[in-house]
N, C-alpha and C positions, 0 to 999 in steps of 0.2 A: 277697643275704645276709638271713638272718633275724635279727629282734631277738630275742635270747635271752630276756629276761625277760619282754616282753610275749607273744611267740609260745608260750613253754613254758606260760604261764599258759592262753593259749587252747587249748593242745594239751591240757591238762588238763580243761579245761571244756567243749570240744567231743565229749569221749567219752559226754557225755550228751545230746548233740542227737539230733534225729529221725533224722538219718541213721545214727547208730550206734547206735540204741535198743534193736534186738535183739542187741547185744553183749554177751557174758557180762562180768562184773566185770573190771577190770583184774587181772592176775597178775605174777607174779614169772617168768614164761616157761616154767616147768616143766610146763605144758599142751601145749605145742606137740606137735602130731603129728610123728612121727619117720617119714620116707617109707622104705619098705624095697622097694618095687617101682619098676621103671623108670617106670611110668606116674606113679604118686605123686611121684616124684622130677621128673619133667617138670612136674606141674602145680604143684609147689611152685616150680620156677625160673620159671614164669610168672608166679607171684604177686608174686615178688621182682622181676620185670622190670618188671613193670606199675608196682610201687610206686616204684621209681626213676625210671621216666617221669613219675609222678604229682609226684613230689617236686620234679622238675626245673619242673614245669608251674606248681605252686601254693605249693610248700614244703613242709618236714617238717611245720610247724605246722599246717597246713590239708589235712593227709591225712586221707581218708576210706575206710573199707572198700568203700562203694558206687562210689567212683572206681575204687579198685584191681581190682573184680570186674569193672568196666565195661572197661576197659582190657585185663585178661586175657581178656575172652570168659568169664568163669564167673560163676555165680550167687554171690551174697552166701553163702548156705550152704554152698558149695564152699570159699570162702577160710576160713571159720570152723572148717572140719575142721581146719585146718593151723595158724589162729592164732586165739586168744580176742579179740582186738583189735588196733587198728593199731599201739598199741606194741610189742606183741611182733614185729610185722613191721619196724618201725625198728630195734628191739634185734637183731634178726636180720641185718638190714644192716649195720648197724656192728661186729658181730662178725665177719662176713664180711670186711669192709673191713679191719679190725684183723689178723685171722689172715692175709690175703693179705700184708699188709705185713711181719708177724712171720716168716712164711715167707722174705721175701726178705732179711731181715736176717740171718737165722739161717744161710743160704747165705753171704752177705757174712762174718759172724764167724767162719765154719769156717776160713777163710784167715788170721786173725789169731795171731801168735806172739810179740808182741812189744809193748811199751808204745808204740813208734814207729808200728808197724802198726796197733794199736788208734786211735791218735789219727787216722790216715788214715781208718781205718774210721768213726770218728766223723762226720768230714766228709762222707764219703759218704753215710752214713745221713740226715744232716741235710738235704744238698741232694737226697737221693732222696725224703725225705718232703715237701720244700718243692714238688718237682714234682708228688708224690702229690695233694697239697692242691689245687694249682694247676689240676690238670687233671680233678679229680674232684669235680664242682658237686655231687653227692648227698651224697657223705661231709661236704663243707664245710656244707651245709644241717644236716645231721643234728648235726654237731658243734657249730653255734652253738647249737643246741637243748639240746644235752647241758648246758650250763652252767646251765639252770635246771631241769634235770631229773636228779633223784637216781639213777634206775636206770641212765641212761645214762652219768653220771659215774662211777658204781660199775664199769661195764664198762671204760671208759675208764684208771680207776686199777687195776684188775687187769690189764690189759694192760701198762702201765707196770712195774706189779711184776714180771712175768714177764720183761719186756726186763731190767731192773736185775739179776735173780738170773742170768739167763744171761751178763750181764755179769761178774758175780762170779765165776761157775763158770769162764769164759773167763780172765780176767784172773789169778784165783789159779794157773793154770798156769805163769807167767812172771814173777810178783810174788812175792818171798818174803816170808813173814810178814804175806800181806795180812790185815787184820781184817775179815772177811765183813761184820758188821754195819755197820760204818763205811762199808764200800765200796759195800753197798747202798743207804744212805741218801744218799751222794755222787751214784751213778749215779742213783737215782731223782730226785733235785733237778736234774740235768743235763737227763734225759728230761723231765721235766714243764716246766721252764723252756724247753728247746729246742722242744718242740712248740707250747707257748703262742705263743712269740715268732714262729715258723713262721707258725702261722695267722694270727696279727695282719699280719705283714708282707704276706702274700697279700693281704689284706682292704684294707690301705692301698695297696698296688700302686705303680706308677712307679717312679722312680730311688730313692726311699726303700727301697722293698721289698730292694734288692739290698744296698744299705747296712746295712740290719737285719741282713739274714741274715750277712753277712760280720763285723758286729762280734758278734753272738752267739755263732758260730763261735769266734771268738777267744777270747772270754771263756769258753765252755767247754773249748776244749783248755788254755788257760792254768791254768784251775782244777784240771782234771786233772793237769796236769804237777805242780803245787804238791802236790796229794794223792798221787800217786805217788812224789814224793821222800821223803814220809814217811808211808807207808800204815798 
């Protein structure tokens, strides 16, 4: 696990290190090259796969473009054709993980047609997210850094908001007089609380991990039942 505060500070300071000295200034991700040809897409996949391998070996905070280039068998300049710096690579990986989980949840949500089935869906989603966090060490490492890195927190927050809005759209189909603004706040609170507690439980591990998960799900379901009784 990565120490979020210390390592995120290191992540920022390392951008000016010798290994990264030829890197352009930190950007908001808009400078990423969008691959359109099959060969370009293949090179992009090699970069991201190499970055994942490097993160597993040294952690997200110690990631370097030179290491990614070496692991992918590409020159530093080739990596910079797609990403301005390593921060953009980490952001791209996080967005990919979140998009994958969002697509899985959307498929599950399509089967929901009542309050009871929604509560079952919530339990499935939480345990599914738990399994995802537990088995994806790269995602765990990136998430730990996101707590001290505003760009990653913003990506995570945006993802939580789209989940909450999707829940509002679905629940409004079978809950009369649902107040969308209040529902979004309630759902967002459940999502962020559930995600945080899930990550913490995985970090703790052991018997406590399962106890925390069961208690957290019971708490979220109870809160939602109360909300649905007076939406």
